[in-house]
C-alpha positions in Angstrom: 90.2 54.6 125.2 93.9 55.4 123.6 97.1 53.3 123.7 100.6 54.9 123.9 102.2 52.0 122.1 105.7 53.2 122.1 107.6 55.2 125.2 110.3 55.2 127.5 109.3 54.9 131.1 112.5 53.5 132.2 114.6 56.9 131.3 116.0 59.2 133.7 113.6 61.9 132.9 110.6 60.0 134.5 112.5 58.5 137.6 111.2 61.6 139.8 107.7 61.3 138.9 106.8 58.0 137.4 103.7 57.3 139.4 102.4 60.4 138.8 103.3 60.3 134.8 101.0 57.0 134.6 98.2 58.5 136.6 98.2 61.3 134.1 98.3 59.1 131.8 94.9 57.3 133.0 93.0 60.4 134.1 93.8 61.3 130.0 92.4 58.1 128.8 95.6 56.0 127.8 94.4 52.3 129.0 97.9 50.8 127.8 101.6 51.7 127.7 104.1 49.6 126.1 107.2 50.6 127.7 110.2 50.1 125.1 113.6 47.9 125.5 116.7 49.2 123.7 119.2 48.3 125.6 119.8 44.5 127.6 122.1 44.9 129.8 119.0 47.8 131.0 116.2 45.2 130.4 115.9 44.6 133.8 114.7 47.9 134.5 112.1 48.2 131.6 110.4 44.7 133.0 110.4 45.9 136.6 108.7 49.2 135.4 105.9 46.9 133.8 105.7 44.7 136.6 105.0 47.5 138.6 101.8 49.1 136.8 99.1 46.7 135.9 98.6 48.6 132.6 102.2 49.5 131.2 103.6 46.2 129.2 107.1 46.2 127.9 109.5 45.1 124.8 113.2 43.9 124.6 115.5 44.7 122.5 118.9 46.9 120.9 118.3 50.4 119.2 120.7 50.6 116.6 122.7 53.0 118.2 123.8 50.5 120.5 124.0 47.5 117.7 127.9 47.7 117.5 128.1 46.5 121.7 128.4 43.1 122.4 125.2 41.0 122.6 125.8 38.3 120.3 123.4 39.1 117.8 121.4 36.0 119.2 117.8 36.0 118.2 117.7 32.9 121.7 118.5 35.5 124.1 116.0 37.8 123.1 113.2 35.0 122.4 114.1 33.8 126.3 113.4 37.0 127.8 110.2 37.3 125.6 108.7 34.5 127.6 107.8 37.2 130.5 104.3 37.7 130.7 104.8 41.4 130.2 106.7 41.1 127.5 104.7 42.0 124.3 107.3 43.4 121.5 110.8 42.5 119.8 112.5 45.7 119.5 113.2 48.5 119.1 115.7 47.7 116.6 116.3 48.3 112.8 118.6 50.9 111.4 120.1 54.5 112.0 122.0 56.0 109.3 121.7 59.6 110.7 123.8 59.8 113.8 125.5 56.3 112.9 126.2 55.4 116.4 126.9 51.9 115.6 128.5 50.6 112.0 126.1 49.9 109.7 127.0 46.4 108.8 126.3 45.8 113.2 123.0 46.8 112.8 121.9 45.3 110.0 123.0 42.5 111.7 121.1 43.1 114.9 118.2 43.7 112.5 118.3 40.4 111.1 118.7 38.8 115.3 115.5 40.7 116.0 113.6 39.6 112.9 114.3 36.0 113.7 113.3 36.4 117.5 109.9 38.1 116.0 109.2 35.2 113.5 110.1 32.7 116.3 108.2 34.3 119.4 105.4 35.2 117.3 105.5 39.1 118.8 105.6 42.1 116.9 109.0 43.7 115.9 109.1 47.1 116.5 111.1 49.3 113.8 113.2 52.2 113.8 114.6 53.8 111.3 116.1 56.8 109.8 118.4 58.1 106.6 118.1 54.3 105.9 114.9 53.5 104.1 115.9 51.3 101.2 118.0 49.2 103.4 115.3 49.0 106.1 112.7 47.9 103.0 115.2 45.9 101.5 116.4 43.6 104.6 112.0 43.3 105.4 111.3 42.0 102.5 114.3 39.4 102.4 113.4 38.7 105.6 109.5 37.9 105.1 110.5 35.8 101.8 111.9 33.4 104.9 109.2 33.3 106.6 106.0 35.8 108.1 106.6 38.3 111.3 104.5 40.9 112.4 105.8 44.9 113.0 105.5 48.7 113.2 107.0 51.5 112.1 107.5 53.2 115.1 107.5 56.9 115.1 106.4 57.7 111.4 108.9 60.0 109.8 109.4 59.2 106.5 108.2 59.0 103.2 105.4 57.8 100.8 107.5 55.3 99.8 108.7 53.9 103.6 104.5 53.5 104.1 103.7 52.5 101.2 107.0 49.5 101.2 105.8 48.9 105.2 102.1 48.2 104.1 102.3 46.3 101.4 104.9 44.1 103.8 101.8 43.5 106.3 103.6 46.0 108.6 101.7 49.1 110.8 102.8 52.6 110.9 102.5 54.6 113.9 102.3 58.4 114.2 104.0 60.5 116.9 103.7 64.1 118.2 105.9 64.9 114.6 102.5 64.9 113.0 101.2 68.1 114.9 105.1 69.7 114.0 104.4 72.9 111.5 106.9 71.9 108.9 106.4 67.6 108.8 103.9 68.3 105.7 105.5 65.6 103.7 105.1 63.4 107.4 101.4 64.1 107.2 101.2 63.4 103.5 102.6 60.6 103.5 100.9 59.0 106.3 97.6 60.3 105.6 98.1 57.4 102.9 98.2 54.5 105.2 95.0 52.5 105.4 93.2 53.1 109.0 93.8 49.4 110.0 97.2 50.0 109.8 97.6 52.8 112.1 98.8 53.0 115.6 99.5 56.1 117.5 102.2 56.8 120.6 104.2 59.1 122.2 108.1 57.6 121.8 108.3 59.7 125.1 110.3 61.6 126.8 111.0 62.9 122.9 108.9 64.5 120.5 106.3 66.0 122.8 103.2 67.1 120.3 101.6 70.8 120.1 100.9 72.1 122.2 103.9 70.9 124.7 106.3 70.6 122.2 110.2 71.6 123.6 108.6 69.9 126.6 109.5 66.5 128.2 106.7 64.3 126.3 104.6 61.8 128.7 102.1 59.3 127.9 99.2 61.5 128.6 99.7 64.1 125.8 99.2 60.9 123.1 96.0 62.3 122.9 97.0 65.4 120.8 98.9 63.0 118.5 95.8 61.1 118.2 93.7 64.4 117.7 96.1 65.5 115.1 95.8 62.1 113.1 92.0 62.0 113.3 92.2 65.8 111.2 94.4 64.3 108.9 92.2 60.8 108.0 89.1 62.9 108.4 88.1 61.0 111.7 86.4 62.3 115.0 89.1 61.8 117.7 86.8 59.1 119.4 86.2 57.3 116.1 90.5 57.4 115.5 91.0 56.6 119.3 88.8 53.3 118.7 90.2 52.6 115.1 94.2 52.6 116.7 93.3 51.2 119.7 91.8 48.4 118.1 94.6 48.2 115.9 97.4 47.9 118.4 95.2 44.8 120.3 95.3 43.2 117.3 99.6 43.4 116.7 99.8 43.2 120.4 98.2 40.4 120.9 99.7 39.6 123.9 98.4 42.9 125.6 94.7 41.9 127.0 92.2 44.4 126.2 90.5 46.6 128.8 
């Protein structure tokens, strides 16, 4: 059994064949999928997909690219939407200084609002960070001092310092298809140092398809290739890695029932 802890099934790339995409994931042994909220004005569509499929769950959040919008930075909005049975996480949120589609101040304010919602609901925080490791860790540490919360660095593509810092703060680290890329040696080295009880796997579909599908549209079924690469990285058999990461997922995303 595997879990795709982060995908975007509401994106238009999947619309023509969503049922087939979910069927292929099941056939590949993917027992649970979490489709991720990135904008509040599109959340109803994300939630509808989770309601449509019994093995699909969702999160609610505002991606840092959209943090500059007028969503109010009010944790209560997220907390209210998270009451739905199928909402199992808060985010994705965080900081992206690579594209900077939103001002840094807005991203940071939104990030803190999501952390507050995660703290209040007890749901895991789903963190996106790109070219913003120092500020990400600083905000996580400051907010941790205000009260505990759980979370995961999704689609890990950073340094050993980010991995170590996240683990020290109690977060999990989720590996995507990047760990299969030829030039991702630094990411693999950092990921290999993450304790086994903190590892998750994901696709971030439709993005970042793993080898041997690189360059194609990604989908949840392809998480098997990421898991196989992760298993080799940490010295486990693929079945053992699948069992370990699935157990980690259900411990972190405790609102999701195990099959």
